[in-house]
C-alpha positions as CSV (number, residue, x, y, z in Angstrom):
1,M,-107.5,201.3,20.1
2,S,-106.0,204.0,17.9
3,Q,-104.7,203.0,14.5
4,V,-100.9,202.5,14.1
5,A,-99.3,205.5,12.6
6,K,-98.2,205.1,9.0
7,G,-94.5,204.4,8.7
8,S,-94.1,203.1,12.3
9,P,-91.2,200.8,12.9
10,P,-91.9,197.1,12.2
11,R,-91.3,196.1,15.8
12,V,-94.0,198.6,17.0
13,V,-96.5,197.3,14.4
14,T,-95.8,193.7,15.4
15,F,-96.2,194.6,19.1
16,V,-99.5,196.4,18.5
17,K,-100.9,193.6,16.4
18,T,-99.9,191.1,19.1
19,Q,-101.7,193.2,21.8
20,V,-104.8,193.5,19.6
21,Y,-104.9,189.8,19.0
22,A,-104.3,189.0,22.7
23,R,-107.1,191.3,23.8
24,A,-109.5,189.8,21.2
25,R,-108.4,186.3,22.1
26,R,-109.1,187.1,25.7
27,F,-112.6,188.2,25.0
28,A,-113.5,185.3,22.6
29,P,-115.0,183.2,25.4
30,D,-117.3,186.1,26.3
31,R,-118.8,186.1,22.9
32,I,-119.0,182.4,22.6
33,L,-120.6,181.9,26.0
34,G,-122.9,184.9,25.5
35,S,-124.1,183.5,22.2
36,L,-124.7,180.1,23.7
37,C,-126.6,181.5,26.6
38,V,-128.8,183.6,24.3
39,C,-129.6,180.6,22.1
40,I,-130.4,178.4,25.1
41,L,-132.7,181.0,26.6
42,F,-134.5,181.6,23.3
43,G,-134.9,177.8,22.8
44,M,-136.4,177.4,26.2
45,L,-138.9,180.2,25.7
46,V,-139.9,178.7,22.4
47,A,-140.3,175.2,23.9
48,G,-142.2,176.5,26.8
49,L,-144.6,178.9,25.1
50,W,-145.1,177.6,21.6
51,P,-147.3,178.2,19.7
52,F,-147.7,181.6,21.5
53,H,-151.4,181.9,20.7
54,R,-154.8,180.2,21.0
55,P,-155.1,177.8,18.1
56,R,-158.2,177.2,16.0
57,N,-160.7,174.9,17.5
58,D,-160.2,171.6,15.6
59,V,-163.8,170.3,15.6
60,T,-165.4,169.4,12.2
61,W,-168.5,167.6,11.1
62,L,-168.2,164.1,9.8
63,R,-169.2,163.4,6.2
64,N,-172.0,161.0,5.2
65,T,-172.8,160.2,8.9
66,D,-173.8,161.9,12.1
67,G,-171.1,163.1,14.4
68,V,-168.1,165.3,14.8
69,K,-164.4,164.8,14.4
70,I,-162.3,166.2,17.3
71,G,-158.6,166.9,16.4
72,D,-155.5,167.5,18.6
73,Y,-156.9,170.8,20.0
74,G,-160.6,170.5,19.8
75,T,-163.5,171.0,22.3
76,L,-167.2,171.5,22.7
77,L,-168.8,173.4,25.5
78,S,-172.4,173.5,26.9
79,S,-174.2,176.8,26.5
80,S,-175.2,176.7,30.2
81,T,-175.1,174.4,33.2
82,F,-177.1,171.3,34.0
83,D,-178.9,172.2,37.2
84,R,-179.1,170.1,40.4
85,Y,-182.5,168.9,41.3
86,D,-181.5,166.2,43.9
87,S,-180.0,168.1,46.8
88,E,-179.4,164.8,48.8
89,G,-177.4,163.2,46.0
90,Q,-179.3,159.9,46.1
91,A,-181.0,159.9,42.7
92,P,-179.6,157.3,40.2
93,C,-178.2,158.3,36.9
94,S,-176.8,157.0,33.6
95,L,-174.6,158.2,30.7
96,E,-174.2,156.9,27.2
97,I,-171.6,157.9,24.7
98,W,-170.8,156.6,21.2
99,L,-167.3,157.3,20.1
100,Q,-164.2,156.1,18.4
101,P,-160.7,157.3,19.5
102,Y,-158.0,157.6,16.8
103,E,-155.3,156.0,18.9
104,T,-155.3,153.4,21.7
105,N,-151.9,154.3,23.1
106,V,-152.7,157.9,24.2
107,T,-154.4,159.7,27.0
108,G,-157.0,162.4,27.1
109,T,-160.3,163.6,28.7
110,L,-163.3,162.5,26.7
111,L,-165.7,164.7,28.6
112,A,-166.1,166.4,32.0
113,L,-168.7,168.3,34.0
114,H,-167.5,171.4,35.9
115,Y,-169.6,172.8,38.7
116,P,-168.8,176.5,39.0
117,A,-170.2,177.1,42.4
118,E,-167.8,174.6,44.0
119,N,-165.0,174.9,41.4
120,I,-164.7,171.1,41.0
121,Q,-164.8,168.6,38.2
122,T,-167.9,166.7,39.3
123,F,-167.5,163.9,36.8
124,S,-165.0,163.0,34.1
125,L,-164.4,160.3,31.5
126,R,-160.8,159.8,30.4
127,Q,-159.1,157.5,28.0
128,D,-155.9,156.1,29.4
129,G,-154.5,154.1,26.5
130,P,-156.9,151.2,25.9
131,D,-158.5,151.7,29.3
132,L,-161.4,154.0,30.5
133,E,-161.1,156.0,33.7
134,L,-164.2,157.3,35.5
135,K,-163.7,159.9,38.2
136,V,-166.0,161.8,40.5
137,E,-165.2,164.8,42.8
138,R,-167.3,166.0,45.7
139,R,-167.0,168.5,48.5
140,D,-167.5,167.2,52.1
141,A,-168.8,169.2,55.0
142,Q,-165.4,170.8,55.6
143,H,-165.2,171.8,51.9
144,R,-162.5,169.3,51.2
145,T,-162.4,167.7,47.8
146,I,-163.1,163.9,47.9
147,T,-162.1,162.0,44.7
148,S,-163.2,158.5,43.8
149,G,-163.2,156.5,40.6
150,I,-162.8,153.2,38.8
151,L,-160.6,152.0,35.9
152,V,-162.1,149.8,33.2
153,D,-159.5,147.7,31.3
154,N,-159.3,147.1,27.6
155,V,-162.3,149.3,26.5
156,F,-160.9,150.8,23.3
157,H,-159.8,148.7,20.3
158,K,-158.0,150.3,17.4
159,G,-160.2,151.2,14.5
160,E,-163.4,150.2,16.3
161,P,-166.2,152.5,17.6
162,A,-167.5,151.8,21.1
163,F,-171.0,152.4,22.5
164,L,-170.3,152.9,26.2
165,T,-173.0,153.1,29.0
166,I,-172.4,153.9,32.6
167,A,-175.4,153.1,34.8
168,S,-175.3,153.8,38.6
169,G,-177.9,153.3,41.4
170,E,-178.3,151.8,44.8
171,Q,-176.4,148.6,43.8
172,G,-173.3,150.5,42.6
173,T,-172.1,151.2,39.0
174,I,-172.1,149.0,35.9
175,V,-170.1,149.8,32.8
176,Y,-171.3,148.4,29.5
177,R,-169.5,148.2,26.1
178,N,-171.7,147.6,23.1
179,G,-174.6,146.5,25.3
180,V,-172.5,144.0,27.3
181,S,-171.5,144.5,30.9
182,I,-167.7,144.7,31.3
183,K,-167.3,146.2,34.8
184,T,-169.3,146.0,37.9
185,A,-168.3,148.2,40.9
186,P,-170.7,147.8,43.9
187,W,-168.4,150.1,46.0
188,F,-168.6,153.0,43.4
189,R,-171.8,154.9,43.3
190,M,-172.8,158.0,41.3
191,S,-175.8,160.2,41.5
192,S,-177.5,162.7,39.4
193,V,-175.7,165.4,41.3
194,D,-172.4,164.2,39.7
195,L,-173.8,164.8,36.2
196,T,-174.5,168.5,36.7
197,G,-172.6,171.6,35.9
198,Q,-171.1,172.8,32.6
199,L,-170.3,170.1,30.1
200,V,-166.8,170.1,28.4
201,V,-166.1,167.6,25.6
202,G,-162.7,166.8,24.3
203,T,-160.5,168.2,27.1
204,S,-160.4,169.0,30.8
205,P,-162.1,172.2,32.2
206,F,-158.9,173.1,34.0
207,K,-155.9,172.1,31.8
208,N,-155.0,170.9,28.3
209,D,-155.8,167.2,28.3
210,S,-157.0,167.0,24.7
211,W,-158.6,163.8,23.2
212,S,-158.8,163.0,19.5
213,G,-161.4,160.9,17.8
214,Q,-165.0,160.8,16.5
215,L,-168.0,161.6,18.7
216,R,-171.3,160.4,17.3
217,G,-173.8,160.5,20.2
218,L,-174.2,161.4,23.9
219,A,-177.0,161.1,26.4
220,I,-177.4,161.8,30.1
221,Y,-180.3,160.2,32.1
222,K,-181.8,161.0,35.5
223,Q,-182.3,157.3,36.1
224,E,-180.4,154.0,36.1
225,L,-180.8,152.2,32.8
226,T,-181.5,148.5,33.1
227,P,-179.5,145.9,31.2
228,E,-182.4,145.4,28.8
229,E,-182.6,149.1,28.0
230,V,-178.9,149.3,27.4
231,L,-179.0,146.3,25.0
232,R,-182.0,147.8,23.2
233,H,-180.3,151.1,22.7
234,Y,-177.2,149.4,21.3
235,Y,-179.3,147.1,19.1
236,T,-181.1,150.1,17.6
237,L,-177.7,151.7,17.0
238,A,-176.3,148.6,15.3
239,T,-179.4,148.0,13.0
240,K,-180.2,151.6,12.1
241,G,-176.7,153.0,12.0
242,R,-177.6,156.0,14.0
243,Y,-177.9,156.9,17.6
244,T,-181.6,157.1,18.7
245,V,-183.1,156.8,22.2
246,E,-186.3,157.7,23.8
247,N,-186.2,161.5,24.1
248,D,-188.5,161.6,27.1
249,L,-186.1,159.5,29.2
250,A,-183.0,161.7,28.5
251,A,-182.1,164.8,30.5
252,A,-179.7,165.6,27.7
253,L,-179.5,164.0,24.2
254,Y,-177.1,165.0,21.5
255,L,-177.6,163.2,18.1
256,F,-174.9,165.3,16.2
257,D,-177.1,165.2,13.1
258,E,-176.8,169.0,12.3
259,H,-173.9,168.4,9.9
260,S,-173.0,172.1,9.8
261,G,-172.8,175.2,12.0
262,N,-171.4,175.6,15.5
263,V,-174.3,174.4,17.6
264,V,-175.2,170.8,18.6
265,H,-178.9,170.8,19.7
266,D,-180.1,169.1,22.9
267,H,-183.1,166.8,22.1
268,G,-183.6,166.0,25.8
269,T,-185.5,167.7,28.6
270,S,-182.8,170.0,29.8
271,R,-182.5,171.9,26.5
272,V,-178.8,172.7,27.1
273,D,-177.1,172.9,23.7
274,L,-173.5,172.4,22.9
275,Y,-171.5,174.9,20.9
276,I,-168.2,174.7,19.1
277,P,-166.0,177.7,20.0
278,E,-164.0,179.3,17.2
279,K,-160.8,179.0,19.2
280,Y,-159.5,176.1,21.4
281,T,-160.6,177.0,24.9
282,I,-159.8,175.8,28.4
283,L,-162.8,176.7,30.5
284,H,-161.0,177.6,33.8
285,E,-157.2,177.2,33.3
286,K,-155.3,177.1,36.6
287,L,-152.4,179.4,37.5
288,L,-149.5,177.5,39.1
289,E,-151.4,174.4,40.2
290,P,-149.8,173.0,43.4
291,A,-147.4,170.1,42.8
292,W,-149.3,167.7,45.1
293,R,-152.4,168.1,42.9
294,E,-150.4,167.4,39.8
295,F,-148.7,164.3,41.2
296,D,-149.3,161.1,39.4
297,L,-147.8,157.6,39.6
298,R,-148.2,156.9,35.9
299,W,-145.1,156.9,33.6
300,G,-146.3,160.0,31.6
301,Y,-145.9,162.2,34.7
302,W,-142.4,161.0,35.5
303,K,-141.4,161.2,31.8
304,R,-142.4,164.9,31.7
305,A,-140.6,165.5,35.0
306,L,-137.4,164.0,33.7
307,I,-137.6,166.1,30.4
308,N,-138.1,169.3,32.5
309,V,-135.1,168.4,34.7
310,F,-132.6,167.6,31.9
311,G,-134.0,170.3,29.7
312,F,-132.6,173.0,32.1
313,V,-129.2,171.3,32.7
314,P,-127.6,173.2,29.7
315,F,-129.1,176.4,31.1
316,G,-127.4,175.9,34.5
317,F,-124.1,174.8,33.0
318,F,-123.5,177.6,30.4
319,F,-125.0,180.5,32.5
320,C,-122.9,179.5,35.4
321,A,-119.8,179.3,33.2
322,Y,-120.6,182.7,31.7
323,L,-121.1,184.4,35.1
324,S,-118.0,182.8,36.5
325,L,-115.6,183.5,33.6
326,T,-116.8,186.8,32.1
327,K,-118.4,188.5,35.1
328,P,-116.6,187.0,38.1
329,L,-119.0,186.7,41.0
330,N,-118.5,185.3,44.4
331,R,-121.9,183.5,44.2
332,A,-122.2,182.7,40.5
333,A,-123.8,179.4,41.3
334,V,-126.5,180.9,43.5
335,A,-127.2,183.6,40.8
336,T,-127.5,181.0,38.1
337,V,-130.0,178.9,40.1
338,G,-132.0,182.1,40.9
339,L,-132.0,183.0,37.2
340,G,-133.2,179.5,36.3
341,L,-136.0,179.9,38.8
342,T,-137.0,183.3,37.4
343,V,-137.1,182.1,33.8
344,S,-139.1,179.0,34.8
345,L,-141.6,181.1,36.8
346,T,-142.0,183.5,33.9
347,I,-142.8,180.6,31.5
348,E,-145.2,179.0,33.9
349,V,-147.1,182.3,34.5
350,L,-147.4,182.9,30.8
351,Q,-148.5,179.3,30.2
352,A,-151.7,180.1,32.2
353,Y,-152.8,182.2,29.3
354,L,-152.1,179.6,26.6
355,P,-154.7,176.9,26.3
356,T,-152.3,174.4,24.8
357,R,-150.0,174.6,27.9
358,D,-150.4,173.9,31.6
359,S,-149.2,176.1,34.4
360,G,-148.0,174.2,37.5
361,T,-145.5,174.3,40.3
362,T,-144.1,170.8,39.4
363,D,-142.4,172.3,36.3
364,L,-141.1,175.1,38.5
365,I,-139.5,172.6,40.8
366,T,-138.1,170.3,38.1
367,N,-136.7,173.2,36.1
368,T,-134.9,174.7,39.1
369,L,-133.5,171.2,39.9
370,G,-132.2,170.9,36.4
371,T,-130.6,174.3,36.6
372,A,-128.9,173.2,39.9
373,L,-127.6,170.0,38.2
374,G,-126.1,172.1,35.4
375,V,-124.3,174.3,37.9
376,M,-123.0,171.3,39.7
377,L,-121.8,169.8,36.5
378,Y,-119.9,172.9,35.6
379,R,-118.4,173.3,39.1
380,W,-117.2,169.7,39.0
381,K,-114.3,170.6,36.7
382,P,-114.5,174.2,35.5
383,S,-110.8,174.3,34.4
384,L,-111.4,171.5,31.9
385,F,-114.2,173.5,30.3
386,T,-112.1,176.7,30.3
387,E,-109.2,174.8,28.5
388,T,-111.6,173.4,26.0
389,L,-113.1,176.9,25.3
390,N,-109.7,178.4,24.8
391,R,-108.8,175.8,22.2
392,I,-111.5,177.0,19.9
393,P,-109.9,178.6,16.8
394,F,-110.1,182.3,16.7
395,T,-109.0,184.9,14.2
396,A,-108.9,188.6,15.0
397,A,-110.7,190.9,12.6
């Protein structure tokens, strides 16, 4: 607006100032809502994509003892794959691991084997609070993924290392802790085929499921260890203070006695070393994993879903208000929900390139639902929000 001419009558000056203030006052909600929308969008991008890069791999050697310390984002990978020699999947197998988690109320994948040819996680060990979860995936004749597993209660005790042995053969699977049997599962049988593929330690091959703790020894066998052998291995560990087994029995044996460098040598027959990447790495991170594969009955899944729903409610509320009040649209609600879907899709696609985040369609659904709830909340009483917005003090420049 042009400036008021010098010497104009007082009534003209007052009228012009009134018009300037009225126009500025009318556009105040635009600036307030616009600023809120920008802040909300920026906050969601930060929350969804932080830390925006691949962090340093948090794996360090223990001092004064054999082993490595695995931090929040730490992993070890095998230099190559463990090949299959039993095509029928009937040969027995065993696995031993000596470890100590830092917490007993968290979850994370201790180790997993990924078979690239079939793109499945053939075997995984996972901490679920104080419990241990064993899971095996196989392909049937129709190339469908068949998953089976067992849960062993009260395995991990705070501040205590655990020497775990999983031995499987014709009679099923037995899980030992510190040389003593704690779980017998005749219905669950593993074979040497399940312990093949590329080994991933400290997280999942497909998503960020990091585990934190100390790892002091690991061995894979192409035979079922007897209770006497399991007890002897633990007794040797308890008396000598270090993990030692018969090298000729182990297909893979990692003593973690290098104390430096980025390679953990295999003293078994397979000669497949482990290496410590410079950056935290997810071997084969998935893009927009289907919701039915992400579904889980545990509380952690529902907690994340609720956070994603209510996290997008402010987005739906304020963007719908902005589009309705400042840019009148016949379908502001539909446009807002579409915008929420677009923002969520952008975040999920970008998360596929960030090893600390997971890309899945569950978040896409819950975020869009949260946006819709925000729109419904605004449309419930839009006049009340408008009146509140107009009460905000404003001074024209």
